Steps between C-alpha positions, in 0.01 A plus 500: 500500500684500170781293661229243602366501149847453346576228748174327421576517119833318557367243741225415250758464223704259716183307579421459130865404428475227761166382378631483140692184589184302519224723350460551126323832521764639734774380273341679207466816715877485578626400151288757333680769698844367425692776308168670458633861489775380258232355271299818524805698397571274208140497369357842571598810306542784771428764240155350426230629742293228656159469658550262790222274623571279806285210603550259798373188329265367219177614660633859529622477144140448388421835669803675346451345153199718394702813581803368307279424200317834522841681499623297207177582304495875580883546498645233269845666505538441881723225627372298800715352767320225691623353827385229728580422864383136486604206275129405452471837315830521318523139383162511340527851343867547432426487121213748519496668159367846601801561724841602363678333799392265774707443815477413860494790747845551656509470874378827658831631633635852472790387291291290267259791439769754435661265244158409339408865455838564333447218257136571403347835402154499644232742402225374723452196721185296580497271810206256518278455800720404801857594387649744738890489483659780695825547319351472146225745576727738685754477212234591247372792718857631543539518115151656454383188315127458558386166644137388497317225689262295293190330645597568861305367795549629855367376830529611860697194592789582267831619658468843356208587730630337822627724785848391416459535124592862435821403325322282263223755443778722361550245224153576370589872479768410237224425241396763251154362514324189643222348301292288733216255448255613765368815669588336845863501386482861397345605821760314707784668314329836535467458873868446521596807298540350156288689258670428167278204440180413300268210454563344157365153564673174414698471175412124491156586381648651181721188454223236543253684275776519229536126524130452427530711183808331362469134603434238231300189526634143486315237313618232731340665800188580298478124414543407868229745615239439240157599650597391851503706817865565550674593826852645480689470824809715493807525732385221718672359804442157655243649742300630203537172313375289782169686489478483123574129483249430781240691300580297185454180698180602682291743287395281214474818285609478140764768426854532376803628689823677411738502792813710497711437820701778644799269523565276197764261649479159355429317832216734577342465151511132511348492847217731384425299197490175703224648725282623219202283415396453128690559186795735545783629276796718574571787266843396397376154401180595319335242285288734286271229356407417862411848621124483448493188724729659768358632825799680653805682346789560746718783374863411573656806322531858594370800309165358394272585787401857407366386167325190631235701690330578164377136492353508844140507615618541852845558648672401822818693617732317732707618804221601721571223741851608528677835500241664282315462170666539169401724218120519464502781239596280201187300553275799568628679190355225281172550681508182713369461850776408750517265801789517755605399842469704824834690503411790276471802730830656379374512137278799430385358163374182664306696754358716218412195289315353795316817564361505141396127520767399252711301753414233748738441792491161669643364829483136408351217301134557587510868391691405185235236414222747566644787294598287206175303496301824522683659203463187279132457588400868446610637155354833581723533813793375302467757227418786746807414702731482197361832360562671840866368493569633158327833568707548813823460314398748230406751767858488642694569181728783441780502770775461246388793298477711804847408620664547161323830427603644840858373506602550143254718309454761769876510561577545138699185491 
């Protein structure tokens, strides 16, 4: 089975190499790994012990980040090595200040891992959510370096639990401890002989709550919002935007909108703006003296969305008409009710928010119209839903503290 795994890694690399000729993300994936081990050798002091945190992409970074920042707060002398598998994580966070070094993850081959562990002195390693690399984890295990899984989620359909998955299940045994989000994951691991696990919850709760405590206000957005009902629609795709624009055209309700598309390509932004009725401005071309008379702001810049939810009366989170909804917790942390599309069954927080009447799933325009109209027309419902969202987030805090206390404090690190 290991031979198949190694062959799959090399075939995947060749596939990305071929795709890099015409795909920008694939090109970044390849170029970011050019002379990677040489650059690590040049930049990292092998005599300086490191705490290693590995994330696949940007979303997983948001789960690893609270742990990094907790370590930096509790153990300021520690050095952090942060690695990413995907360009969408590395390119955005390559200058992250809490990490001493940020690199791509080398390809998971036995040779690369042996060299990597020669170049870097690792005290403990944290892998986030779905990162299960055989050679890296086996290499750490062989050197008695503890590896921890953060915010893990396990389901019956995963390869570890298939009749042919015994070799993959052994990968899970290389972890010192697995911190999982749900009891169902813990029970599944236990049923397959893995008992070095515990339910810590999702570290993202710590992150989004911290955002609400540190975020500042912006007079421009305050001027735009005034006393109006404001709907903030975040991470939207065309399917989400079609419903929103139809509502704008048909509802006749007086409210203001902040729309932050998931993709901010110029062509898509122009198309969106061209479909919006009323007075619209894009963030990068704001006319501040016109904000009070503007109906819609289109956010054509990254990094703003998490702070924009503070201005919302109601929020809409995109992606639910595609592969799955995006992050609902940032809106909920500000105590805002959330509306999203039908594809949310893989997201426990969305299920929980619905169960406490803080979220309103929709399957199309009519349900969107009904949910939004009901929330706008009933201030009592609006407040109760928002309060429930905020209370839910607060009830789920503490995963980062639990992980750091177990992995570093209890181990005498």
